[in-house]
C-alpha positions in Angstrom: 8.6 -15.5 9.7 12.2 -15.4 9.0 15.0 -13.4 6.9 16.1 -15.7 3.7 11.8 -15.8 3.9 11.0 -12.6 3.5 14.2 -11.5 1.3 13.3 -13.7 -1.2 9.4 -12.9 -1.9 9.2 -8.8 -1.3 12.0 -9.4 -4.4 10.6 -11.7 -6.2 7.8 -8.8 -6.6 10.5 -5.9 -6.8 12.1 -7.8 -10.0 8.0 -6.7 -11.3 9.5 -3.7 -12.1 12.0 -4.8 -14.7 9.7 -4.8 -18.3 7.8 -1.7 -16.8 11.0 -0.5 -17.1 13.5 -1.7 -20.4 9.3 -1.3 -21.9 9.9 3.2 -21.4 13.5 2.9 -22.6 13.0 1.6 -25.5 10.7 3.5 -26.3 7.7 1.4 -26.4 6.2 3.3 -23.5 6.0 6.6 -23.1 6.0 9.1 -20.0 2.4 10.3 -21.2 0.9 6.8 -20.8 2.4 5.6 -16.9 -0.5 8.4 -16.1 -3.5 5.6 -17.7 -1.9 2.6 -15.9 -2.1 4.5 -12.9 -5.8 4.9 -13.5 -6.7 1.5 -13.5 -4.6 -0.2 -11.3 -6.8 2.6 -9.0 -10.1 2.6 -10.0 -10.0 -1.5 -11.6 -7.2 -4.0 -9.7 -7.2 -2.1 -6.2 -10.7 -2.4 -6.2 -10.9 -6.5 -6.8 -7.7 -7.1 -4.2 -10.1 -5.7 -1.7 -13.1 -7.6 -3.0 -10.9 -10.7 -2.9 -9.0 -10.5 0.3 -12.6 -10.7 2.3 -13.2 -14.1 -0.4 -11.1 -15.4 0.8 -11.9 -15.2 4.9 -15.0 -16.6 6.5 -17.5 -14.5 9.1 -16.6 -14.5 12.8 -17.1 -12.4 15.5 -13.5 -12.5 16.2 -12.5 -11.4 12.3 -14.5 -7.9 12.4 -13.0 -7.7 15.6 -9.4 -7.8 13.8 -10.8 -5.7 10.9 -12.2 -2.9 13.5 -8.6 -3.1 15.3 -6.2 -3.1 12.1 -8.4 -0.1 10.2 -8.5 2.1 13.4 -4.7 1.2 14.4 -4.6 2.2 9.8 -6.4 5.5 11.2 -3.9 6.2 13.4 -0.6 5.8 12.4 -1.5 7.0 8.8 -2.2 10.2 10.5 0.0 11.0 12.6 3.5 9.8 11.1 2.4 12.1 7.8 1.1 15.1 10.1 4.7 14.8 12.3 6.1 15.2 9.2 4.1 17.6 7.0 4.5 20.0 10.8 8.3 19.7 10.8 8.9 20.3 7.3 5.4 23.2 7.6 8.7 25.6 7.5 9.4 24.7 3.6 5.3 24.0 2.9 5.5 25.7 -0.6 8.0 23.6 -1.8 6.8 20.5 -3.2 8.6 18.0 -2.4 8.1 18.5 1.3 5.0 18.2 1.0 4.7 14.8 -0.4 7.7 14.1 1.4 5.2 14.2 4.8 2.7 12.0 2.3 5.5 8.8 1.4 6.9 9.2 5.1 2.4 8.3 6.2 1.6 6.0 3.8 3.2 2.8 3.4 2.8 -0.2 0.3 0.2 -1.6 2.2 -1.5 -3.7 -0.4 1.0 -4.0 -3.6 3.5 -5.6 -1.9 2.1 -6.3 1.7 -0.3 -8.9 0.2 2.1 -11.2 -1.0 4.1 -10.8 1.5 1.2 -12.0 3.9 0.5 -14.9 1.0 4.5 -15.3 0.8 5.4 -16.2 5.0 2.3 -16.1 6.4 0.2 -18.4 4.8 -1.6 -20.1 7.6 -3.0 -16.8 8.8 -5.8 -15.9 6.1 -6.9 -12.8 7.6 -3.8 -11.3 6.2 -5.0 -10.3 3.0 -7.7 -9.1 4.9 -5.6 -7.0 7.2 -4.4 -5.7 4.1 -7.1 -4.6 2.5 -8.1 -2.9 5.7 -4.5 -0.8 6.0 -4.9 0.4 2.4 -8.4 1.8 2.5 -8.2 3.1 5.2 -4.9 4.6 3.6 -6.6 4.8 0.1 -9.5 7.7 2.3 -6.9 9.4 3.8 -5.3 9.5 0.5 -8.3 11.2 -1.4 -8.6 13.6 1.6 -5.5 14.4 3.7 -3.2 13.3 1.2 -5.0 15.3 -1.3 -5.5 18.4 0.7 -1.1 18.6 1.5 -0.2 18.1 -2.5 -2.6 20.5 -4.2 -2.7 23.2 -1.2 -6.2 23.4 -1.2 -8.8 21.7 0.9 -11.7 21.4 -1.1 -10.7 17.3 -0.8 -11.8 17.4 3.2 -15.6 16.7 2.0 -17.6 13.9 2.6 -18.6 12.7 0.0 -15.0 11.9 -1.4 -14.2 10.1 1.1 -17.0 7.8 0.2 -17.4 8.7 -3.8 -13.6 7.0 -4.1 -12.9 3.1 -5.5 -11.8 2.0 -2.7 -14.6 3.1 -0.7 -17.7 1.7 -2.8 -15.4 -2.4 -3.2 -15.1 -1.9 0.6 -18.6 -1.4 0.5 -19.3 -3.9 -1.7 -16.3 -6.4 -0.2 -17.6 -6.3 3.7 -21.8 -7.3 1.8 -20.3 -10.4 0.7 -18.3 -10.6 4.0 -20.9 -10.0 6.8 -24.0 -12.6 5.1 -21.1 -15.2 4.6 -22.0 -14.4 0.6 -19.1 -15.7 -0.9 -18.9 -15.5 -5.2 -18.2 -19.6 -5.1 -21.3 -20.8 -3.9 -23.1 -19.6 -6.3 -25.1 -22.1 -7.7 -24.0 -21.9 -11.0 -20.8 -23.2 -10.7 -19.9 -21.8 -13.8 -20.8 -18.2 -13.5 -19.4 -18.7 -10.0 -15.9 -20.0 -11.0 -15.9 -17.2 -13.9 -16.2 -14.5 -11.0 -14.3 -15.6 -8.7 -11.4 -15.9 -11.4 -12.0 -12.5 -12.5 -11.7 -11.1 -8.9 -8.5 -13.1 -8.3 -6.9 -12.3 -12.1 -8.2 -8.5 -11.9 -6.9 -8.3 -8.3 -3.4 -10.4 -8.7 -2.9 -8.2 -11.4 -2.7 -4.7 -8.7 1.0 -6.3 -7.4 2.9 -6.7 -10.7 0.8 -3.2 -12.4 1.9 -1.4 -9.7 5.6 -2.6 -9.5 6.0 -1.9 -13.9 4.4 1.5 -12.7 7.3 2.0 -11.1 9.9 0.6 -13.6 8.2 3.4 -16.1 8.8 5.6 -14.3 12.0 4.7 -12.9 13.2 4.4 -16.8 12.3 8.4 -16.5 14.6 9.9 -13.2 17.6 10.2 -14.2 20.4 9.0 -11.5 20.4 12.3 -9.7 16.9 12.9 -9.1 16.5 9.5 -7.0 20.2 8.3 -5.2 21.9 12.0 -4.8 18.2 14.1 -2.9 18.5 14.2 1.0 14.7 14.1 1.5 14.6 10.8 -0.6 17.0 9.3 2.9 14.9 11.4 5.3 12.1 9.8 4.2 13.8 5.6 3.6 15.1 5.8 7.2 11.0 6.6 9.0 9.2 5.2 6.3 10.9 2.3 6.6 13.1 1.5 9.9 11.5 4.5 12.9 7.8 3.8 11.5 8.4 0.1 11.8 10.0 0.2 15.1 7.2 2.7 16.5 5.0 0.4 16.1 6.5 -2.7 16.8 6.7 -1.6 20.5 3.1 -0.4 20.7 1.9 -4.4 19.6 4.4 -5.6 21.9 3.0 -3.9 24.9 -1.5 -5.2 23.9 -2.3 -7.9 24.3 -4.0 -8.6 21.1 -3.3 -11.7 18.7 0.1 -12.5 18.2 -0.3 -13.0 13.9 -2.2 -10.2 14.4 0.4 -8.5 15.6 3.0 -8.7 13.7 1.4 -8.6 10.2 0.9 -5.1 11.9 4.5 -4.9 12.3 5.2 -5.8 8.6 2.1 -3.9 7.4 4.7 -0.8 9.5 7.3 -1.9 7.6 6.4 -1.6 4.0 8.3 1.2 2.0 6.9 4.1 0.1 2.9 3.3 -1.2 2.7 3.4 -4.7 -0.7 5.6 -4.7 1.0 8.5 -3.4 2.8 8.1 -7.0 -0.6 7.8 -7.6 -1.9 11.3 -6.2 0.8 12.9 -7.3 0.4 11.7 -10.5 -3.2 12.2 -11.1 -3.0 16.3 -9.4 0.2 16.8 -11.7 2.5 18.0 -8.6 5.3 16.6 -7.3 5.6 13.4 -9.8 8.9 12.8 -9.9 9.7 13.9 -6.1 7.5 11.0 -4.9 8.7 8.8 -7.3 12.1 9.0 -6.5 11.1 7.9 -2.8 8.8 5.1 -4.4 11.8 3.7 -5.6 14.6 4.2 -3.7 11.9 2.9 -0.5 11.1 0.1 -2.3 14.5 -1.0 -3.4 16.0 -1.2 -0.2 13.0 -2.7 1.3 14.2 -6.0 0.2 16.6 -5.9 2.6 14.9 -3.5 5.4 11.8 -5.8 5.6 13.9 -8.8 6.5 15.4 -7.1 8.5 12.8 -6.2 10.1 11.0 -9.2 10.2 14.2 -10.8 12.5 12.3 -8.3 15.6 8.9 -10.6 14.7 10.6 -13.3 16.6 10.3 -11.5 20.1 6.6 -11.6 19.7 6.5 -14.9 19.1 
């Protein structure tokens, strides 16, 4: 990975936000329409992205081990960062902006930004998109439970049912069944059906990134300059999410005797900006939407520089 290639890849992804911004500014889309777009992203496109990523790889012991390690590392990193920030601001937790700050610090945009980065700058590492999906599955499981509890301060969200019955888990179950059976949609005997299903999964999965960025652009158009750029807490989250967390991840993975491509991919995922999924949860729960939006927007904009800068460190892992 080099600075220029990573910079161009991230920049091209961020450009997708422009149509959403224009549509809201010219009143073609109203603010209340943003929630249905977020629902479409969470319930349709993201599950298809999971299946798409797993369809790109073949079953093997090495890949399965990598998958398990990626999931475990993701759970530990996301939970520890989120809870550390939450307890740091515990005395101010009555204010929702401090609660969403903890989520935004721990949750990164590893699917909607991570997948195109992996495919763009590490095309030979076919397990990259799968690692993104495993990482985002861990994050989404924590989102439907831990994040919902922190946003609402309601412990009802800590339930086995919510962990199992959600789009991320159900799509992962389907993807894993196909993976462990080493079944690919294109292997279906009837060629027209195989091609049609593969195209549907690919298109809906790859819609995730542009749709995610367009939703971000829509929300950007509803936020004032002061909301986005003049909130000190937003910059605290930005530094934590895009500098401190990836540096900690780099130090950890650098010391571990793991596959180099795996370590590079995991550091890149740790460097991703604040997750759009954090915005989606606040939209659905009706709390902290604008505070989260400012963190997601500024973090995504700055990632055009921070991810390429972090990628320069990765030469030391090669």
